[in-house]
N, CA, C and O atoms as CSV, one atom per row, in Angstrom:
chain,resi,resn,atom,element,x,y,z
A,1,UNK,N,N,42.728,29.701,284.239
A,1,UNK,CA,C,43.510,30.722,284.903
A,1,UNK,C,C,44.008,31.679,283.833
A,1,UNK,O,O,44.310,31.266,282.714
A,2,UNK,N,N,44.092,32.936,284.174
A,2,UNK,CA,C,44.503,33.949,283.223
A,2,UNK,C,C,45.960,33.840,282.827
A,2,UNK,O,O,46.739,33.118,283.450
A,3,UNK,N,N,46.315,34.565,281.784
A,3,UNK,CA,C,47.678,34.510,281.268
A,3,UNK,C,C,48.718,34.999,282.262
A,3,UNK,O,O,49.802,34.424,282.361
A,4,UNK,N,N,48.397,36.057,283.000
A,4,UNK,CA,C,49.338,36.576,283.989
A,4,UNK,C,C,49.593,35.597,285.117
A,4,UNK,O,O,50.727,35.424,285.562
A,5,UNK,N,N,48.525,34.957,285.575
A,5,UNK,CA,C,48.696,33.957,286.637
A,5,UNK,C,C,49.462,32.744,286.127
A,5,UNK,O,O,50.299,32.197,286.845
A,6,UNK,N,N,49.188,32.317,284.902
A,6,UNK,CA,C,49.917,31.185,284.329
A,6,UNK,C,C,51.398,31.478,284.166
A,6,UNK,O,O,52.243,30.627,284.441
A,7,UNK,N,N,51.712,32.704,283.712
A,7,UNK,CA,C,53.111,33.096,283.555
A,7,UNK,C,C,53.813,33.141,284.914
A,7,UNK,O,O,54.952,32.694,285.045
A,8,UNK,N,N,53.132,33.679,285.915
A,8,UNK,CA,C,53.720,33.757,287.252
A,8,UNK,C,C,53.940,32.367,287.839
A,8,UNK,O,O,54.986,32.096,288.428
A,9,UNK,N,N,52.960,31.497,287.679
A,9,UNK,CA,C,53.106,30.130,288.185
A,9,UNK,C,C,54.234,29.399,287.464
A,9,UNK,O,O,55.022,28.697,288.098
A,10,UNK,N,N,54.318,29.556,286.150
A,10,UNK,CA,C,55.395,28.928,285.389
A,10,UNK,C,C,56.757,29.434,285.811
A,10,UNK,O,O,57.706,28.659,285.925
A,11,UNK,N,N,56.859,30.750,286.048
A,11,UNK,CA,C,58.142,31.313,286.465
A,11,UNK,C,C,58.529,30.826,287.855
A,11,UNK,O,O,59.674,30.435,288.080
A,12,UNK,N,N,57.591,30.847,288.780
A,12,UNK,CA,C,57.889,30.395,290.140
A,12,UNK,C,C,58.309,28.940,290.192
A,12,UNK,O,O,59.282,28.593,290.861
A,13,UNK,N,N,57.581,28.089,289.490
A,13,UNK,CA,C,57.937,26.670,289.459
A,13,UNK,C,C,59.257,26.459,288.725
A,13,UNK,O,O,60.053,25.600,289.105
A,14,UNK,N,N,59.488,27.240,287.675
A,14,UNK,CA,C,60.749,27.135,286.945
A,14,UNK,C,C,61.939,27.516,287.801
A,14,UNK,O,O,62.987,26.873,287.736
A,15,UNK,N,N,61.784,28.567,288.609
A,15,UNK,CA,C,62.862,28.971,289.515
A,15,UNK,C,C,63.123,27.860,290.530
A,15,UNK,O,O,64.278,27.554,290.830
A,16,UNK,N,N,62.063,27.258,291.059
A,16,UNK,CA,C,62.234,26.158,292.006
A,16,UNK,C,C,62.960,24.973,291.383
A,16,UNK,O,O,63.865,24.406,291.994
A,17,UNK,N,N,62.567,24.599,290.172
A,17,UNK,CA,C,63.233,23.481,289.478
A,17,UNK,C,C,64.698,23.815,289.241
A,17,UNK,O,O,65.575,22.988,289.491
A,18,UNK,N,N,64.963,25.026,288.760
A,18,UNK,CA,C,66.337,25.421,288.471
A,18,UNK,C,C,67.190,25.436,289.734
A,18,UNK,O,O,68.356,25.041,289.703
A,19,UNK,N,N,66.624,25.884,290.829
A,19,UNK,CA,C,67.358,25.961,292.081
A,19,UNK,C,C,67.727,24.579,292.612
A,19,UNK,O,O,68.853,24.358,293.056
A,20,UNK,N,N,66.781,23.662,292.565
A,20,UNK,CA,C,67.015,22.371,293.191
A,20,UNK,C,C,67.673,21.341,292.280
A,20,UNK,O,O,68.180,20.332,292.772
A,21,UNK,N,N,67.680,21.562,290.979
A,21,UNK,CA,C,68.280,20.569,290.073
A,21,UNK,C,C,69.385,21.177,289.231
A,21,UNK,O,O,69.661,20.693,288.133
A,22,UNK,N,N,70.019,22.224,289.720
A,22,UNK,CA,C,71.048,22.916,288.952
A,22,UNK,C,C,72.242,22.060,288.577
A,22,UNK,O,O,72.902,22.337,287.575
A,23,UNK,N,N,72.534,21.035,289.347
A,23,UNK,CA,C,73.686,20.187,289.051
A,23,UNK,C,C,73.375,19.142,287.978
A,23,UNK,O,O,74.290,18.504,287.457
A,24,UNK,N,N,72.109,18.962,287.646
A,24,UNK,CA,C,71.705,17.948,286.669
A,24,UNK,C,C,70.889,18.595,285.555
A,24,UNK,O,O,69.662,18.639,285.641
A,25,UNK,N,N,71.545,19.097,284.512
A,25,UNK,CA,C,70.822,19.824,283.462
A,25,UNK,C,C,69.789,18.986,282.717
A,25,UNK,O,O,68.767,19.524,282.291
A,26,UNK,N,N,70.022,17.693,282.549
A,26,UNK,CA,C,69.051,16.861,281.836
A,26,UNK,C,C,67.784,16.704,282.664
A,26,UNK,O,O,66.678,16.822,282.137
A,27,UNK,N,N,67.939,16.441,283.952
A,27,UNK,CA,C,66.782,16.350,284.846
A,27,UNK,C,C,66.054,17.687,284.902
A,27,UNK,O,O,64.824,17.730,284.909
A,28,UNK,N,N,66.805,18.763,284.942
A,28,UNK,CA,C,66.198,20.092,284.951
A,28,UNK,C,C,65.362,20.328,283.711
A,28,UNK,O,O,64.255,20.859,283.800
A,29,UNK,N,N,65.879,19.939,282.551
A,29,UNK,CA,C,65.130,20.131,281.315
A,29,UNK,C,C,63.834,19.327,281.323
A,29,UNK,O,O,62.793,19.826,280.895
A,30,UNK,N,N,63.887,18.106,281.799
A,30,UNK,CA,C,62.675,17.282,281.879
A,30,UNK,C,C,61.649,17.908,282.825
A,30,UNK,O,O,60.460,17.956,282.511
A,31,UNK,N,N,62.106,18.380,283.967
A,31,UNK,CA,C,61.179,18.976,284.924
A,31,UNK,C,C,60.656,20.328,284.447
A,31,UNK,O,O,59.498,20.661,284.699
A,32,UNK,N,N,61.489,21.113,283.762
A,32,UNK,CA,C,61.014,22.374,283.193
A,32,UNK,C,C,59.971,22.118,282.109
A,32,UNK,O,O,58.992,22.856,281.997
A,33,UNK,N,N,60.180,21.076,281.315
A,33,UNK,CA,C,59.174,20.702,280.304
A,33,UNK,C,C,57.871,20.292,280.986
A,33,UNK,O,O,56.789,20.625,280.502
A,34,UNK,N,N,57.965,19.576,282.101
A,34,UNK,CA,C,56.758,19.187,282.845
A,34,UNK,C,C,56.049,20.419,283.401
A,34,UNK,O,O,54.819,20.475,283.393
A,35,UNK,N,N,56.796,21.397,283.877
A,35,UNK,CA,C,56.199,22.643,284.369
A,35,UNK,C,C,55.432,23.331,283.244
A,35,UNK,O,O,54.301,23.776,283.438
A,36,UNK,N,N,56.050,23.415,282.072
A,36,UNK,CA,C,55.401,24.067,280.936
A,36,UNK,C,C,54.108,23.348,280.572
A,36,UNK,O,O,53.092,23.993,280.316
A,37,UNK,N,N,54.137,22.027,280.548
A,37,UNK,CA,C,52.938,21.265,280.172
A,37,UNK,C,C,51.830,21.442,281.208
A,37,UNK,O,O,50.684,21.703,280.844
A,38,UNK,N,N,52.152,21.306,282.471
A,38,UNK,CA,C,51.130,21.393,283.516
A,38,UNK,C,C,50.521,22.799,283.567
A,38,UNK,O,O,49.302,22.943,283.670
A,39,UNK,N,N,51.354,23.817,283.496
A,39,UNK,CA,C,50.829,25.187,283.521
A,39,UNK,C,C,50.006,25.453,282.263
A,39,UNK,O,O,48.946,26.074,282.336
A,40,UNK,N,N,50.483,24.990,281.123
A,40,UNK,CA,C,49.798,25.254,279.854
A,40,UNK,C,C,48.450,24.560,279.756
A,40,UNK,O,O,47.565,25.028,279.040
A,41,UNK,N,N,48.283,23.464,280.457
A,41,UNK,CA,C,46.988,22.783,280.457
A,41,UNK,C,C,45.896,23.644,281.087
A,41,UNK,O,O,44.720,23.485,280.760
A,42,UNK,N,N,46.270,24.554,281.988
A,42,UNK,CA,C,45.280,25.310,282.749
A,42,UNK,C,C,45.207,26.788,282.414
A,42,UNK,O,O,44.348,27.487,282.951
A,43,UNK,N,N,46.085,27.295,281.537
A,43,UNK,CA,C,46.136,28.728,281.291
A,43,UNK,C,C,45.851,29.045,279.827
A,43,UNK,O,O,45.552,28.152,279.034
A,44,UNK,N,N,45.947,30.309,279.482
A,44,UNK,CA,C,45.731,30.753,278.108
A,44,UNK,C,C,47.002,30.567,277.289
A,44,UNK,O,O,48.047,30.193,277.822
A,45,UNK,N,N,46.902,30.830,275.990
A,45,UNK,CA,C,48.066,30.692,275.121
A,45,UNK,C,C,49.137,31.716,275.495
A,45,UNK,O,O,50.327,31.435,275.356
A,46,UNK,N,N,48.740,32.883,275.960
A,46,UNK,CA,C,49.714,33.900,276.374
A,46,UNK,C,C,50.467,33.430,277.611
A,46,UNK,O,O,51.693,33.524,277.667
A,47,UNK,N,N,49.743,32.926,278.598
A,47,UNK,CA,C,50.384,32.416,279.803
A,47,UNK,C,C,51.288,31.235,279.511
A,47,UNK,O,O,52.368,31.116,280.090
A,48,UNK,N,N,50.851,30.359,278.613
A,48,UNK,CA,C,51.662,29.196,278.254
A,48,UNK,C,C,52.933,29.630,277.523
A,48,UNK,O,O,54.016,29.108,277.788
A,49,UNK,N,N,52.796,30.579,276.610
A,49,UNK,CA,C,53.971,31.059,275.885
A,49,UNK,C,C,54.973,31.731,276.804
A,49,UNK,O,O,56.180,31.521,276.686
A,50,UNK,N,N,54.460,32.544,277.725
A,50,UNK,CA,C,55.363,33.200,278.674
A,50,UNK,C,C,56.025,32.194,279.610
A,50,UNK,O,O,57.208,32.330,279.924
A,51,UNK,N,N,55.283,31.193,280.056
A,51,UNK,CA,C,55.871,30.158,280.914
A,51,UNK,C,C,56.975,29.405,280.173
A,51,UNK,O,O,58.031,29.126,280.742
A,52,UNK,N,N,56.728,29.078,278.903
A,52,UNK,CA,C,57.750,28.379,278.103
A,52,UNK,C,C,58.976,29.261,277.919
A,52,UNK,O,O,60.104,28.784,278.044
A,53,UNK,N,N,58.772,30.534,277.625
A,53,UNK,CA,C,59.892,31.452,277.420
A,53,UNK,C,C,60.686,31.647,278.705
A,53,UNK,O,O,61.916,31.688,278.675
A,54,UNK,N,N,59.996,31.767,279.823
A,54,UNK,CA,C,60.685,31.942,281.097
A,54,UNK,C,C,61.467,30.697,281.488
A,54,UNK,O,O,62.600,30.802,281.957
A,55,UNK,N,N,60.881,29.530,281.303
A,55,UNK,CA,C,61.592,28.292,281.628
A,55,UNK,C,C,62.808,28.122,280.718
A,55,UNK,O,O,63.860,27.664,281.164
A,56,UNK,N,N,62.665,28.488,279.447
A,56,UNK,CA,C,63.812,28.436,278.549
A,56,UNK,C,C,64.900,29.398,279.006
A,56,UNK,O,O,66.083,29.056,278.992
A,57,UNK,N,N,64.504,30.593,279.407
A,57,UNK,CA,C,65.483,31.566,279.882
A,57,UNK,C,C,66.233,31.066,281.103
A,57,UNK,O,O,67.445,31.256,281.211
A,58,UNK,N,N,65.530,30.436,282.011
A,58,UNK,CA,C,66.197,29.864,283.185
A,58,UNK,C,C,67.164,28.759,282.783
A,58,UNK,O,O,68.278,28.679,283.302
A,59,UNK,N,N,66.731,27.904,281.852
A,59,UNK,CA,C,67.584,26.807,281.395
A,59,UNK,C,C,68.815,27.345,280.678
A,59,UNK,O,O,69.936,26.925,280.969
A,60,UNK,N,N,68.616,28.274,279.742
A,60,UNK,CA,C,69.714,28.772,278.918
A,60,UNK,C,C,70.660,29.681,279.707
A,60,UNK,O,O,71.804,29.881,279.300
A,61,UNK,N,N,70.199,30.224,280.813
A,61,UNK,CA,C,71.046,31.131,281.591
A,61,UNK,C,C,71.775,30.406,282.713
A,61,UNK,O,O,72.990,30.549,282.856
A,62,UNK,N,N,71.061,29.645,283.493
A,62,UNK,CA,C,71.666,29.099,284.704
A,62,UNK,C,C,72.105,27.644,284.577
A,62,UNK,O,O,72.948,27.198,285.356
A,63,UNK,N,N,71.563,26.892,283.625
A,63,UNK,CA,C,71.926,25.485,283.518
A,63,UNK,C,C,72.907,25.230,282.380
A,63,UNK,O,O,73.694,24.286,282.446
A,64,UNK,N,N,72.872,26.052,281.346
A,64,UNK,CA,C,73.801,25.904,280.224
A,64,UNK,C,C,74.870,26.984,280.283
A,64,UNK,O,O,76.043,26.714,280.025
A,65,UNK,N,N,74.478,28.190,280.617
A,65,UNK,CA,C,75.422,29.307,280.689
A,65,UNK,C,C,76.465,29.072,281.765
A,65,UNK,O,O,76.144,28.625,282.866
A,66,UNK,N,N,77.709,29.373,281.446
A,66,UNK,CA,C,78.806,29.102,282.376
A,66,UNK,C,C,78.820,30.103,283.525
A,66,UNK,O,O,79.013,29.715,284.677
A,67,UNK,N,N,78.619,31.380,283.229
A,67,UNK,CA,C,78.708,32.419,284.250
A,67,UNK,C,C,77.367,33.057,284.550
A,67,UNK,O,O,77.326,34.142,285.130
A,68,UNK,N,N,76.288,32.432,284.181
A,68,UNK,CA,C,74.982,33.034,284.368
A,68,UNK,C,C,74.597,33.937,283.219
A,68,UNK,O,O,73.685,34.754,283.345
A,69,UNK,N,N,75.289,33.795,282.091
A,69,UNK,CA,C,74.954,34.564,280.894
A,69,UNK,C,C,73.954,33.780,280.059
A,69,UNK,O,O,73.993,32.550,280.017
A,70,UNK,N,N,73.057,34.502,279.396
A,70,UNK,CA,C,72.109,33.854,278.499
A,70,UNK,C,C,72.881,33.259,277.325
A,70,UNK,O,O,73.563,33.976,276.593
A,71,UNK,N,N,72.770,31.952,277.152
A,71,UNK,CA,C,73.471,31.254,276.089
A,71,UNK,C,C,72.482,30.911,274.990
A,71,UNK,O,O,71.563,30.120,275.198
A,72,UNK,N,N,72.672,31.505,273.824
A,72,UNK,CA,C,71.817,31.222,272.678
A,72,UNK,C,C,72.680,30.548,271.632
A,72,UNK,O,O,73.516,31.183,270.989
A,73,UNK,N,N,72.465,29.245,271.469
A,73,UNK,CA,C,73.187,28.472,270.461
A,73,UNK,C,C,72.224,27.446,269.879
A,73,UNK,O,O,71.022,27.504,270.139
A,74,UNK,N,N,72.737,26.520,269.107
A,74,UNK,CA,C,71.879,25.525,268.476
A,74,UNK,C,C,71.101,24.690,269.485
A,74,UNK,O,O,69.917,24.415,269.293
A,75,UNK,N,N,71.770,24.292,270.557
A,75,UNK,CA,C,71.124,23.459,271.575
A,75,UNK,C,C,69.985,24.214,272.262
A,75,UNK,O,O,68.877,23.692,272.383
A,76,UNK,N,N,70.256,25.425,272.704
A,76,UNK,CA,C,69.230,26.150,273.448
A,76,UNK,C,C,68.074,26.600,272.553
A,76,UNK,O,O,66.947,26.723,273.032
A,77,UNK,N,N,68.326,26.846,271.274
A,77,UNK,CA,C,67.212,27.196,270.394
A,77,UNK,C,C,66.320,25.985,270.138
A,77,UNK,O,O,65.109,26.132,269.974
A,78,UNK,N,N,66.909,24.791,270.104
A,78,UNK,CA,C,66.081,23.577,269.986
A,78,UNK,C,C,65.256,23.371,271.253
A,78,UNK,O,O,64.104,22.944,271.179
A,79,UNK,N,N,65.832,23.668,272.400
A,79,UNK,CA,C,65.085,23.566,273.661
A,79,UNK,C,C,63.934,24.566,273.672
A,79,UNK,O,O,62.838,24.237,274.125
A,80,UNK,N,N,64.166,25.784,273.179
A,80,UNK,CA,C,63.093,26.780,273.092
A,80,UNK,C,C,61.978,26.286,272.177
A,80,UNK,O,O,60.799,26.422,272.503
A,81,UNK,N,N,62.343,25.719,271.043
A,81,UNK,CA,C,61.331,25.188,270.123
A,81,UNK,C,C,60.539,24.057,270.773
A,81,UNK,O,O,59.321,23.977,270.615
A,82,UNK,N,N,61.225,23.192,271.498
A,82,UNK,CA,C,60.552,22.083,272.181
A,82,UNK,C,C,59.570,22.596,273.218
A,82,UNK,O,O,58.428,22.139,273.263
A,83,UNK,N,N,59.991,23.536,274.052
A,83,UNK,CA,C,59.117,24.062,275.098
A,83,UNK,C,C,57.930,24.815,274.500
A,83,UNK,O,O,56.818,24.727,275.021
A,84,UNK,N,N,58.153,25.550,273.419
A,84,UNK,CA,C,57.050,26.260,272.769
A,84,UNK,C,C,56.040,25.283,272.176
A,84,UNK,O,O,54.833,25.501,272.281
A,85,UNK,N,N,56.523,24.211,271.556
A,85,UNK,CA,C,55.616,23.207,270.995
A,85,UNK,C,C,54.835,22.502,272.092
A,85,UNK,O,O,53.639,22.252,271.941
A,86,UNK,N,N,55.497,22.182,273.190
A,86,UNK,CA,C,54.797,21.554,274.312
A,86,UNK,C,C,53.722,22.482,274.871
A,86,UNK,O,O,52.631,22.034,275.224
A,87,UNK,N,N,54.032,23.764,274.948
A,87,UNK,CA,C,53.052,24.731,275.467
A,87,UNK,C,C,51.818,24.790,274.572
A,87,UNK,O,O,50.690,24.762,275.066
A,88,UNK,N,N,52.025,24.870,273.268
A,88,UNK,CA,C,50.888,24.956,272.344
A,88,UNK,C,C,50.058,23.676,272.394
A,88,UNK,O,O,48.829,23.734,272.448
A,89,UNK,N,N,50.717,22.531,272.376
A,89,UNK,CA,C,49.986,21.259,272.431
A,89,UNK,C,C,49.206,21.117,273.727
A,89,UNK,O,O,48.080,20.617,273.721
A,90,UNK,N,N,49.789,21.548,274.834
A,90,UNK,CA,C,49.100,21.437,276.117
A,90,UNK,C,C,47.917,22.397,276.191
A,90,UNK,O,O,46.886,22.049,276.767
A,91,UNK,N,N,48.041,23.597,275.623
A,91,UNK,CA,C,46.912,24.532,275.600
A,91,UNK,C,C,45.765,23.943,274.792
A,91,UNK,O,O,44.608,24.007,275.207
A,92,UNK,N,N,46.088,23.370,273.636
A,92,UNK,CA,C,45.053,22.758,272.797
A,92,UNK,C,C,44.415,21.576,273.519
A,92,UNK,O,O,43.194,21.419,273.496
A,93,UNK,N,N,45.238,20.741,274.163
A,93,UNK,CA,C,44.701,19.592,274.893
A,93,UNK,C,C,43.826,20.043,276.060
A,93,UNK,O,O,42.758,19.475,276.289
A,94,UNK,N,N,44.268,21.054,276.793
A,94,UNK,CA,C,43.466,21.564,277.903
A,94,UNK,C,C,42.140,22.134,277.434
A,94,UNK,O,O,41.104,21.919,278.065
A,95,UNK,N,N,42.176,22.870,276.312
A,95,UNK,CA,C,40.928,23.421,275.767
A,95,UNK,C,C,39.997,22.304,275.312
A,95,UNK,O,O,38.785,22.386,275.512
A,96,UNK,N,N,40.553,21.267,274.706
A,96,UNK,CA,C,39.734,20.141,274.254
A,96,UNK,C,C,39.109,19.411,275.440
A,96,UNK,O,O,37.951,18.999,275.378
A,97,UNK,N,N,39.858,19.254,276.499
A,97,UNK,CA,C,39.342,18.584,277.693
A,97,UNK,C,C,38.217,19.406,278.309
A,97,UNK,O,O,37.178,18.864,278.686
A,98,UNK,N,N,38.428,20.726,278.408
A,98,UNK,CA,C,37.381,21.579,278.982
A,98,UNK,C,C,36.144,21.611,278.086
A,98,UNK,O,O,35.019,21.587,278.587
A,99,UNK,N,N,36.337,21.665,276.769
A,99,UNK,CA,C,35.203,21.685,275.850
A,99,UNK,C,C,34.436,20.371,275.911
A,99,UNK,O,O,33.205,20.367,275.918
A,100,UNK,N,N,35.153,19.266,275.954
A,100,UNK,CA,C,34.497,17.961,276.021
A,100,UNK,C,C,33.680,17.827,277.302
A,100,UNK,O,O,32.569,17.296,277.282
A,101,UNK,N,N,34.221,18.301,278.398
A,101,UNK,CA,C,33.477,18.267,279.655
A,101,UNK,C,C,32.253,19.149,279.597
A,101,UNK,O,O,31.205,18.788,280.132
A,102,UNK,N,N,32.366,20.304,278.955
A,102,UNK,CA,C,31.236,21.209,278.812
A,102,UNK,C,C,30.182,20.632,277.869
A,102,UNK,O,O,28.984,20.746,278.129
A,103,UNK,N,N,30.625,20.019,276.784
A,103,UNK,CA,C,29.697,19.495,275.788
A,103,UNK,C,C,28.950,18.263,276.266
A,103,UNK,O,O,27.843,17.995,275.798
A,104,UNK,N,N,29.535,17.506,277.192
A,104,UNK,CA,C,28.892,16.273,277.640
A,104,UNK,C,C,28.053,16.464,278.893
A,104,UNK,O,O,27.456,15.501,279.374
A,105,UNK,N,N,27.988,17.672,279.436
A,105,UNK,CA,C,27.138,17.907,280.606
A,105,UNK,C,C,25.683,17.788,280.186
A,105,UNK,O,O,25.275,18.288,279.138
A,106,UNK,N,N,24.925,17.126,281.015
A,106,UNK,CA,C,23.485,16.959,280.730
A,106,UNK,C,C,22.713,18.105,281.349
A,106,UNK,O,O,23.003,18.523,282.470
A,107,UNK,N,N,21.742,18.608,280.630
A,107,UNK,CA,C,20.921,19.664,281.235
A,107,UNK,C,C,20.097,19.100,282.386
A,107,UNK,O,O,19.748,17.919,282.410
A,108,UNK,N,N,19.802,19.964,283.322
A,108,UNK,CA,C,19.003,19.525,284.472
A,108,UNK,C,C,17.575,19.205,283.997
A,108,UNK,O,O,17.018,19.906,283.153
A,109,UNK,N,N,17.016,18.163,284.543
A,109,UNK,CA,C,15.648,17.768,284.213
A,109,UNK,C,C,14.666,18.672,284.935
A,109,UNK,O,O,14.859,18.982,286.111
A,110,UNK,N,N,13.626,19.096,284.256
A,110,UNK,CA,C,12.623,19.935,284.945
A,110,UNK,C,C,11.882,19.103,285.993
A,110,UNK,O,O,11.619,17.919,285.784
A,111,UNK,N,N,11.551,19.731,287.116
A,111,UNK,CA,C,10.846,19.002,288.165
A,111,UNK,C,C,9.368,19.132,288.042
A,111,UNK,O,O,8.629,18.574,288.853
């Protein structure tokens, strides 16, 4: 899936997670990390990076921020680093899975 679609899917799922788990920031962080990984497995590095950044923005604004302000402190920067690392690892893993599937396909036998 293209980067734009991956970013949109990550944002939509992130908004859903934030909406339904707003009272539990730890659960929200785990589910936002899962969103980043799942989206990043299927999209490009641009889509994965945008999904990670958007999920971090939702976390740092609505789950940590007191009044809905973007909160940038030591905790939220570590969360951003974690989500970015998960996105990169998932993109690499997804590419490896797709390459392995492509490399192991057998050519059709001539009839």
